[in-house]
LUMKOL-733278 format. One record per residue: x, y, z of N, C-alpha, C, O in turn. Coordinates in pm, whole numbers, plus 50000, padded with zeros to 5 digits. Layout:
<atoms>
XYZXYZXYZXYZ
...
</atoms>
This chain:
<atoms>
797049509977942797499523577924796359531977864796179543677899
795619525777773794519533077710793489537577814793049548977811
793129528577905792149532278008792669543178100791889551278150
793969543278122794579553578208794839566478132795279576378191
794569566278003794809577777917796289581777919796639593577920
797139571577920798589573577914799089568377781798509558977726
800139574277728800649569777598801249555677605801899551977703
801029548077500801599534577493803129534977487803789524877512
803659546477453805129547777453805689546477595806899545077612
804829546977695805269544677834805539529877860806089526377965
805159521277767805409506877783806789503677725807089507177611
807599497077804808929492877760808849478177722808559469777807
809099474977596808999461177548810369455077527811259461377470
810539442777573811809435477557811529421477506810589414877550
812339416977414812349403077375813739397677405814739404177376
813789385677462815059380177508815279366277449815019356177516
815749365677325815969352577264817069344777335818039350377386
816859331577337817829322577398818279312177298818219314377177
818729300777348819319290477264818369284877160818799281877048
817099283377191816169276777099815129286277040814159281676980
815309299177056814349308677002814419308276850815489310276792
813289305876786813269305276640813119319376583812699328676652
813449320676456813269333676390811779337176385811419348976388
810909327076377809469329376373808969335276505808249345176503
809339329276618808839334476746809479347876780808849356376843
810729349776738811359362776760810619373576682810369384476733
810269370476558809539380176475808149382676533807659394076528
807499372376586806179374276648806279383976765805409392676781
807309382676846807479391776959807669406076910807079415476965
808479407676807808709421076752807439426776691807129438576708
806689418376619805429422876558804429427276665803729437276648
804369419676774803439423276882803819436576946802959444976970
805099438476972805529451177031805219462776938804799473476983
805429460676808805109471176712803619474176710803209485776706
802799463576714801339465476714800869472676839799939480776834
801499469676952801149476277078801539490977074800859499377133
802629493977006803109507777001804069511177113804249522877147
804699500877169805649503077278807079503677222807299501377104
808019506677310809419506177269809779491577243809109482477292
810839489377166811239475677133812739474277155813549481477095
813099464877242814509461877261814709446777262813859439377310
815839442477209816189428277206817449426277290818449433177271
817389416777382818539413477466818819398577448817989390177485
819969395177391820359381277372820839375777506821849380177560
820099366077559820469360477690821449348777679821909343777782
821759344377558822619332577540823979333777608824389324277675
824709344877594826029345577659825959344177811826759336877870
825019350977874824879349878019824479335978063824949330878166
823609329777984823179315978015824339306278000824509297278083
825129307977895826269298977875827249300177991827809290178036
827469312278039828379314178153827869306578275828639299878343
826569307578302826029300578418826119285478399826469278278492
825799280578279825889266278253827329261378270827559250278318
828299269578230829709266178252830019265778401830669256478448
829549275678473829779276078619829189263878689829729258978788
828059258878636827389247278694827999234078647827649223378697
828909234878550829489222878487828399214478422828429202178424
827419221478363826319214678295826839208978162827629215578095
826409196978124826899190878000826679199377874827479198377781
825639207577868825399215977751826569225377726826909228177611
827189230177833828319239477820829529232877754830399239877703
829579219577754830669212177690830259206677554830979198677494
829099210977504828659206877372827679195377367827219191677259
827349189577482826369178677484824969184377468824679195277515
824109176877402822729181077380821859176377496821049167177481
822039182577610821249179177729820329190877760820759201477807
819049188877733818049199377749817129195877865815959192677845
817649196377984816899192478103816329204778173816399215978122
815759202378290815119213278364816149223978404815809235878408
817369220078432818409229978465818679238978344818779251078359
818799232978227819019240478103817899250778083818169262378052
816659246578102815509255578084815469266278192815219277978163
815719262378317815629271978427816729282478423816539293678470
817879278978369818949288978354818449300178262818679311978291
817779296678153817269306878062816119314778126816069326978115
815219307678191814109314378260814639324078365814169335378375
815599319578442816179328078547816869340278490816799351178548
817549338578378818229349878314817219360278267817419372278286
816129355678207815079365078163814459372178284814269384378283
814139364478385813529370178504814449380478568813999391278605
815729377078580816689386278639816769399378560816729410278618
816869398078429816909410078346815649418578364815719430778380
814489411978360813239419478369813119427278499812749439078498
813409420778609813259427778736814309438578754814019448978814
815519436578704816529447078711816169458678619816349470278656
815649455478499815189466178409814049473978474814009486278465
813139466978537812029473778606812559482778717812109494178732
813509477878795814119486078900814759498478840814549509578889
815529496578735816269507478672815339518178617815619530178628
814209513878558813269523278497812119527078590811169533578547
812199523178717811129525678813809799520878756808819528278750
809779508178716808629502278649808209489578721808809485578821
807169483178669806739470178718806739460478601806579464578486
806919447778630806879437378526805439432678517804839428578617
804869433178395803479428978381803299416878290802169412278274
804349411478230804159399778146805459392978110806509399278102
805369379778088806559372578042806319365977908807289362477840
805079363977867804799358777736804889343777721804589338677613
805289336577824805399321977809805049315377940805659318278043
804069306577937803569300578062804639292478132804619291478255
805569286678058806659279178121807499288178211807949283978317
807709300578167808449310078250807709312678379808319313678485
806389313778371805609316078492805739304278588805999306078708
805569292278535805639280478623807009278978685807129276678805
808049280278604809399277578653809969288978735810679286678833
809669301378696810349312678759809599318778876810229323778969
808289318478874807549326178972806839318079078806479323479182
806619305279056805889297279155806739285579197807199278479108
806989282679321806689291179435807909299279478807919304779589
808909300179394810189305879435810159320779462810909325579547
809319328279392809249342579413807779346679427806909340379368
807519356979503806139361779509805739367779374806569373479304
804489366379338803999372079213803969387179229803429392379326
804549394179133804609408679141803999414779016804699417578919
802699416679019801979423378911802269416878776802739423578684
801979404078764802269396878640800989394278563799939391678621
801089394878433800009391378344800569382178238801599385278177
799919370678214800369361278113799659364377982798439366277980
800409364677872799859368377743800149357377642801289352677631
799139353277567799309343777458798649349077333797699356977342
799129344877218798479348177090797709335977042798079324677074
796659338176967795899326976910796779318676818796569306576804
797759324876755798639317976661799719309776733800459302476667
799819310776862800849303576937801599313077028801139324177055
802729308777075803519317077167804019329477096804309329076977
804119340177167804519352877108806029354777113806509365877093
806769344377139808189346277160808379350577304807409351377379
809519353177341809799356477480809639371377503810609378677525
808399375777497808119389977511807909393277658807209386277730
808499403677698808289408577834808079423577827808779430677755
807129428077899806829442277896806929447878038806359442378132
807639458478050807689465578178807099479478154807479486178058
806219483578237805629496878219806279506778313806669503478425
806379518778265806869529478352805839532078461804699527678450
806239538778561805309541678670803989546978618803949555878533
802919541378669801589545678624801239559478676800409566378617
801859563478783801539576378844802379587678782802779597078851
802639586578654803429597178591802529609078559801309608078570
803119619978521802359632278501801839633578359801129643178328
802189624078270801729624978131800279620178123800019608178131
799369628978107797939625478094797309632977983796119631377958
</atoms>
């Protein structure tokens, strides 16, 4: 945004905590969004994920501690779905997911890559941060 001479407020920031999101990684995501100067929104994906796990008759939905690839992909899919729908709604593009596992599970090879950038912090994962930017061709310059 800086190179385009557009305000950082044009960046829409979302963090989407799930079943295993710690308070530390959630705070890291919030701190990063604040440092960037973008908007900050939190969307709890747990209810939607639980509904899907119930629909799938996954053991986790019945209280069993089964953390398999299906359990992980349900959360990844929920985040991905939200991000792309938010991007559609705001006429934006998705430029980051903040976690390499999301990239591996959600975008390759199941969906074409659509303007994605992977972001990591030196201190570790930034939490489940996702940033969607408003159209770059806006008139604010």
